[in-house]
VOGU-3710 file (C-alpha; in Angstrom, 3 decimals, decimal comma):
1> xxxxxxxxxx> -4,068/-72,564/50,225  -0,260/-71,103/49,397  -0,468/-72,859/46,074  -3,987/-71,622/45,070  -2,355/-68,107/45,725  0,435/-68,725/43,782  -1,423/-69,949/40,860  -3,733/-66,870/41,159  -0,697/-64,589/40,846  0,538/-66,236/37,737
11> xxxxxxxxxx> -2,621/-65,900/35,912  -2,855/-62,136/37,020  0,837/-61,499/35,681  0,199/-63,142/32,194  -3,368/-61,250/31,971  -2,756/-57,853/32,997  -0,441/-55,515/30,475  1,558/-52,525/31,237  -0,980/-49,187/31,785  -0,076/-45,614/32,067
21> xxxxxxxxxx> -1,562/-45,449/35,032  -0,837/-46,890/38,612  -4,110/-46,827/40,616  -3,868/-48,928/43,896  -0,403/-50,120/42,948  1,710/-50,281/45,852  5,561/-50,147/46,665  6,403/-52,649/49,658  9,715/-52,555/51,627  11,136/-55,825/53,002
31> xxxxxxxxxx> 14,034/-56,801/54,576  15,074/-60,497/54,182  16,697/-61,850/57,316  18,451/-64,991/55,853  18,975/-66,756/52,522  15,451/-68,779/52,894  13,845/-65,236/52,704  15,773/-63,995/50,458  15,225/-67,076/47,957  11,529/-66,528/48,641
41> xxxxxxxxxx> 11,504/-62,899/47,294  13,446/-64,089/44,202  11,027/-66,880/43,781  7,972/-64,460/43,639  9,629/-62,404/41,402  10,032/-65,175/39,177  6,305/-65,836/39,225  5,039/-62,377/39,233  6,010/-59,170/37,446  7,420/-57,049/40,349
51> xxxxxxxxxx> 8,970/-53,581/39,601  12,164/-53,469/42,099  13,127/-50,004/43,139  15,682/-51,086/45,236  17,949/-52,975/44,412  17,304/-52,750/40,458  16,590/-56,404/40,406  16,060/-59,646/42,155  19,629/-61,116/41,514  21,185/-58,504/43,548
61> xxxxxxxxxx> 19,150/-59,459/46,846  21,096/-60,588/49,913  20,256/-61,053/53,670  19,847/-57,849/55,552  19,261/-55,485/52,396  16,674/-53,196/52,225  14,224/-54,093/49,400  11,887/-51,723/47,793  9,421/-53,134/44,848  6,354/-52,024/43,249
71> xxxxxxxxxx> 3,328/-54,598/43,178  0,333/-54,146/40,650  -3,118/-53,343/42,036  -4,466/-56,892/41,453  -1,489/-58,839/42,916  -1,122/-56,771/46,305  -3,538/-58,615/48,641  -1,787/-62,075/47,459  1,457/-61,030/47,849  1,065/-59,651/51,306
81> xxxxxxxxxx> -0,769/-62,669/52,509  2,351/-64,828/51,146  4,914/-62,607/52,845  2,905/-62,956/56,150  2,750/-66,700/55,540  6,459/-66,759/55,103  6,959/-64,700/58,236  8,381/-61,815/56,317  7,765/-58,591/57,681  6,850/-55,580/55,404
91> xxxxxxxxxx> 6,366/-51,936/55,249  3,812/-50,095/52,779  5,753/-47,059/51,134  2,880/-46,274/48,825  -0,672/-47,333/49,160  -1,455/-45,812/45,768  1,397/-45,126/43,266  -0,633/-43,292/41,179  -1,349/-40,718/44,057  2,317/-40,528/44,892
101> xxxxxxxxxx> 3,117/-39,724/41,019  0,603/-36,775/41,171  1,848/-35,741/44,839  5,504/-35,110/43,063  4,288/-32,076/41,477  3,597/-28,598/42,899  0,410/-27,809/40,636  -0,265/-29,195/37,578  2,652/-30,951/35,669  1,058/-30,408/32,227
111> xxxxxxxxxx> -0,088/-26,739/32,703  0,482/-24,674/29,676  2,025/-21,810/31,822  4,453/-23,981/33,341  7,773/-22,589/32,608  11,477/-24,107/33,189  12,234/-23,913/36,646  15,227/-25,029/38,707  12,990/-25,920/41,531  10,495/-28,036/39,140
121> xxxxxxxxxx> 10,606/-31,282/37,023  10,909/-30,010/33,562  9,650/-32,065/30,407  12,625/-32,424/27,652  11,192/-29,985/25,521  11,801/-27,319/27,973  15,076/-28,992/29,157  16,591/-28,678/25,570  15,386/-25,233/25,191  16,882/-24,253/27,978
131> xxxxxxxxxx> 20,408/-25,587/27,095  20,059/-23,052/24,277  18,959/-20,305/26,294  21,686/-20,598/28,944  24,188/-20,851/26,458  23,073/-17,478/24,903  22,676/-16,045/28,335  26,049/-16,656/29,349  28,423/-16,937/26,124  31,433/-16,360/27,908
141> xxxxxxxxxx> 30,997/-19,505/30,407  28,606/-21,814/28,520  28,596/-23,374/25,087  26,500/-26,126/23,618  27,473/-28,987/21,395  25,876/-32,072/20,013  28,129/-35,360/20,882  25,360/-37,592/19,093  21,574/-38,701/18,503  19,592/-40,988/20,517
151> xxxxxxxxxx> 17,727/-44,184/19,178  14,753/-42,118/18,327  17,127/-39,440/16,838  16,904/-36,750/19,491  19,919/-34,576/19,453  22,154/-35,186/22,533  23,278/-31,819/23,903  26,530/-31,382/26,133  27,272/-28,032/27,992  30,697/-26,891/28,340
161> xxxxxxxxxx> 31,048/-24,613/31,441  34,139/-22,816/32,088  36,020/-19,622/31,325  38,167/-19,646/28,295  39,809/-22,594/26,719  39,716/-26,265/27,932  41,870/-26,834/30,893  41,700/-29,894/33,676  38,014/-31,202/32,918  35,096/-32,793/34,858
171> xxxxxxxxxx> 32,557/-34,600/33,177  29,044/-34,817/34,578  26,189/-36,910/33,323  22,463/-37,071/34,615  19,623/-39,289/33,876  20,924/-42,563/32,474  17,980/-44,061/33,997  14,787/-42,415/32,967  12,539/-42,537/35,883  15,295/-40,914/38,198
181> xxxxxxxxxx> 13,878/-37,318/37,721  16,094/-36,044/40,606  19,249/-36,590/38,794  18,505/-34,480/35,447  16,821/-31,661/37,958  20,647/-31,455/39,709  22,605/-31,083/36,198  20,241/-28,278/35,406  20,805/-26,649/38,816  24,493/-27,160/38,629
191> xxxxxxxxxx> 24,891/-25,139/35,624  22,584/-22,469/36,814  24,509/-22,210/40,220  27,823/-22,208/38,496  26,836/-19,393/36,025  24,787/-17,286/38,417  27,237/-17,101/41,163  30,611/-16,653/38,753  32,109/-13,534/40,013  30,367/-13,566/43,208
201> xxxxxxxxxx> 31,045/-16,415/44,928  34,885/-16,729/45,313  35,267/-20,707/45,000  32,631/-21,037/42,074  34,506/-18,263/40,306  37,975/-20,030/41,014  36,373/-23,419/39,661  35,386/-21,945/36,293  38,525/-19,789/35,741  40,836/-23,100/36,182
211> xxxxxxxxxx> 38,532/-25,843/35,221  35,823/-26,914/32,479  32,948/-28,837/33,252  31,084/-30,889/30,627  27,435/-31,247/31,421  25,400/-33,842/29,862  21,791/-32,684/31,560  19,974/-35,886/30,323  21,722/-39,029/29,138  18,923/-41,307/28,356
221> xxxxxxxxxx> 16,383/-38,776/26,733  14,173/-41,078/24,905  13,597/-43,068/27,990  13,017/-39,627/30,109  10,450/-38,411/27,445  8,517/-41,861/27,508  8,402/-41,402/31,583  6,404/-38,159/30,908  4,438/-39,617/28,008  3,608/-43,340/28,614
231> xxxxxxxxxx> 5,136/-44,698/31,708  6,439/-43,127/34,725  8,410/-45,902/35,797  10,263/-46,508/32,818  14,229/-47,204/33,438  15,706/-48,246/30,172  16,304/-46,570/27,034  13,910/-47,093/23,904  16,030/-49,401/21,494  14,678/-52,496/20,134
241> xxxxxxxxxx> 17,930/-54,273/19,737  16,419/-57,713/20,069  13,871/-59,815/18,052  11,279/-59,584/20,809  8,589/-57,661/21,999  10,811/-56,236/24,665  11,895/-52,557/24,469  15,019/-51,023/25,923  18,429/-51,480/27,229  19,814/-50,453/30,694
251> xxxxxxxxxx> 22,566/-48,062/29,460  24,281/-48,312/32,710  24,909/-52,133/31,855  26,222/-51,149/28,261  29,543/-49,734/28,614  32,593/-51,825/28,053  33,524/-52,405/31,539  33,489/-56,373/32,312  30,121/-56,333/30,031  27,357/-58,362/31,061
261> xxxxxxxxxx> 29,349/-60,403/33,640  27,690/-59,896/36,757  24,826/-57,916/38,047  23,193/-57,611/34,438  21,319/-59,794/32,035  21,247/-60,981/28,573  17,591/-61,125/28,687  16,012/-58,242/26,711  12,912/-58,202/28,746  15,133/-57,702/31,833
271> xxxxxxxxxx> 15,051/-54,133/33,711  19,148/-54,944/33,750  19,536/-55,987/30,019  23,049/-55,281/29,092  22,248/-54,958/25,165  23,580/-57,183/22,390  26,877/-55,883/22,724  29,061/-53,495/24,642  28,207/-49,869/23,427  25,754/-51,173/21,142
281> xxxxxxxxxx> 23,270/-48,369/22,267  23,572/-44,896/20,438  23,643/-43,062/23,782  26,533/-45,041/25,094  28,473/-44,746/22,333  27,993/-41,084/22,161  29,375/-40,572/25,611  31,983/-43,189/25,315  33,449/-41,627/22,003  33,354/-38,163/23,555
291> xxxxxxxxxx> 35,183/-39,055/26,594  37,613/-40,836/24,447  38,250/-38,041/22,253  38,903/-35,559/25,339  40,506/-38,317/27,625  43,575/-36,083/28,016  41,803/-33,245/29,797  39,053/-35,127/31,770  40,350/-35,742/35,213  37,097/-36,758/36,954
301> xxxxxxxxxx> 33,976/-38,389/36,070  30,692/-37,792/37,945  27,294/-39,791/37,370  24,116/-38,930/39,185  21,418/-41,509/39,908  18,718/-42,034/42,657  17,984/-43,092/45,016  19,725/-44,554/48,257  22,131/-41,514/49,350  25,349/-42,989/48,612
311> xxxxxxxxxx> 28,541/-41,825/46,911  30,010/-44,798/45,470  33,263/-45,353/43,486  34,911/-48,208/41,588  34,843/-51,269/41,278  31,512/-52,305/40,621  32,345/-55,450/38,693  34,307/-56,989/41,280  34,866/-57,081/45,102  38,837/-56,397/44,649
321> xxxxxxxxxx> 39,572/-52,924/45,835  40,553/-50,186/43,105  44,326/-49,554/42,745  43,514/-46,072/43,999  41,016/-47,062/46,529  42,460/-45,213/49,795  42,545/-41,991/47,642  38,993/-42,497/46,335  37,491/-43,351/49,915  39,266/-40,144/51,110
331> xxxxxxxxxx> 37,904/-37,981/48,671  34,622/-39,604/48,890  34,482/-38,950/52,891  35,370/-35,377/52,497  32,606/-35,051/49,671  29,991/-36,850/52,026  31,003/-34,632/54,741  30,542/-31,511/52,850  27,261/-32,758/51,569  26,078/-33,641/55,076
341> xxxxxxxxxx> 27,025/-30,162/56,499  24,011/-28,623/55,246  21,031/-30,524/56,086  22,561/-33,420/58,143  21,568/-35,656/55,319  23,215/-39,120/55,846  25,132/-40,702/53,065  27,093/-44,058/52,834  30,296/-44,154/50,573  32,560/-46,713/49,296
351> xxxxxxxxxx> 33,219/-49,325/46,449  30,094/-50,097/44,500  30,029/-53,718/44,652  30,309/-53,989/48,461  28,457/-50,568/49,290  25,120/-51,245/47,005  25,530/-54,271/44,739  27,833/-55,695/42,188  27,047/-54,635/38,508  28,976/-54,855/35,049
361> xxxxxxxxxx> 29,088/-52,299/32,151  28,812/-49,250/34,360  29,805/-46,006/33,279  32,053/-45,231/36,408  33,874/-48,539/36,156  34,467/-47,761/32,514  35,718/-44,324/33,057  38,105/-45,352/35,633  39,531/-48,032/33,468  40,014/-45,519/30,681
371> xxxxxxxxxx> 42,141/-43,459/32,908  39,808/-41,296/34,704  41,043/-41,834/38,194  38,445/-39,847/39,926  35,210/-41,710/38,878  32,125/-41,328/41,259  28,457/-42,342/41,201  26,126/-40,305/43,403  22,728/-42,039/44,539  20,744/-39,038/45,492
381> xxxxxxxxxx> 17,836/-38,503/48,014  15,954/-40,527/49,160  16,474/-43,924/51,255  12,766/-45,153/50,203  10,143/-42,820/51,626  9,637/-41,521/48,289  11,917/-43,465/46,358  11,754/-42,346/42,656  8,865/-40,058/43,260  10,671/-37,223/45,329
391> xxxxxxxxxx> 8,694/-34,380/45,631  9,409/-31,194/44,038  9,764/-29,209/47,187  12,823/-31,474/47,789  14,583/-30,684/44,726  16,052/-27,409/46,207  17,664/-28,872/49,392  18,776/-32,160/47,583  20,740/-30,010/44,772  21,702/-27,268/47,556
401> xxxxxxxxxx> 23,642/-30,117/49,365  24,907/-32,064/46,219  26,522/-28,875/44,971  28,619/-28,671/48,163  29,826/-32,438/47,655  30,620/-31,535/43,815  32,350/-28,271/44,506  34,454/-30,439/47,008  35,653/-32,738/44,601  36,284/-29,977/42,189
411> xxxxxxxx> 38,453/-28,429/44,390  40,561/-31,446/45,067  40,940/-31,755/41,293  41,881/-28,219/41,056  44,259/-28,641/43,928  45,859/-31,981/43,630  45,615/-33,460/40,141  47,791/-32,400/37,205
//
């Protein structure tokens, strides 16, 4: 019986292609208890196309880890049967992923009168127009610079936020993984909150007077556009750097930091494909070049992802502690305490490799090894109930609490870093 089920899954995985809709697809949560169950989940992923939401690939799974993955509609019944036959308990997070996608929105996402909003998910066209508008609205606080172009030749606009000339700087990027929509929402929220409270909020005014913030609202623009137009679950960029039909490189595996050694793949069809070489992607190269050019002033690097509710710091590519581990841990703890003070949202914090899973070629490790000693990655809400499909009504509380953490880190940089 089990063999028949497995062969049926292989046949389905070979015959069903990608679709723009996810009707009756399910997201399952499992927690492998031992190596045997870990190996079984990995085996399933080798014969069936499973879309891992947490962790980002089967390779990272270890015993007692929370694992979420999307299963195609025609595979769910067999997958559930096999899990039961192997004594694995599971929870269904989404009975119908398409319904989850549609329930993300308050109203119709494609409505012509849907304006740019800080409490909504915005298409790239609205975000790029917003970057111009916010710079025009606050010319003494915000300027817009193009730092490069994407694979599909879209301009990569960076916002410089701060009063006067460049001082000590903090670099912030959002949206390195296309489907993590809450991330770009935060970058927009941050710029709006900074500008509208300048001169009103004492701490924000002090920060903008004495620090410069470089904000990249969407790093993976092409992938983000693709999630709106073709495939909501797309993760990578849209380059074709291999001689295959598989598109995209994971930009957070493409930085020149222990590149393609652990927690990444040289298979171009993998969701964690590291690319043909370090900094092979135009998006990665643009960010790396800008940071290298401004390395003397940039004191902190903050990258925003989802989901898991974690604040991570180097290293990702080794379990060895970073030279400044104790200080990073203290800064992370203070930031998490500030974040949790508003809505009691619980965050874990610690070195990436041991707190979430090991990876290589990540942006925060690269920034740290370049000399930016305050390098952090946020994994925003939630812990799996909604995953990548966080509803719009949770944008505001997510961004409000995250602002407190960013202000806390920024205050530390202002006070203690020369």
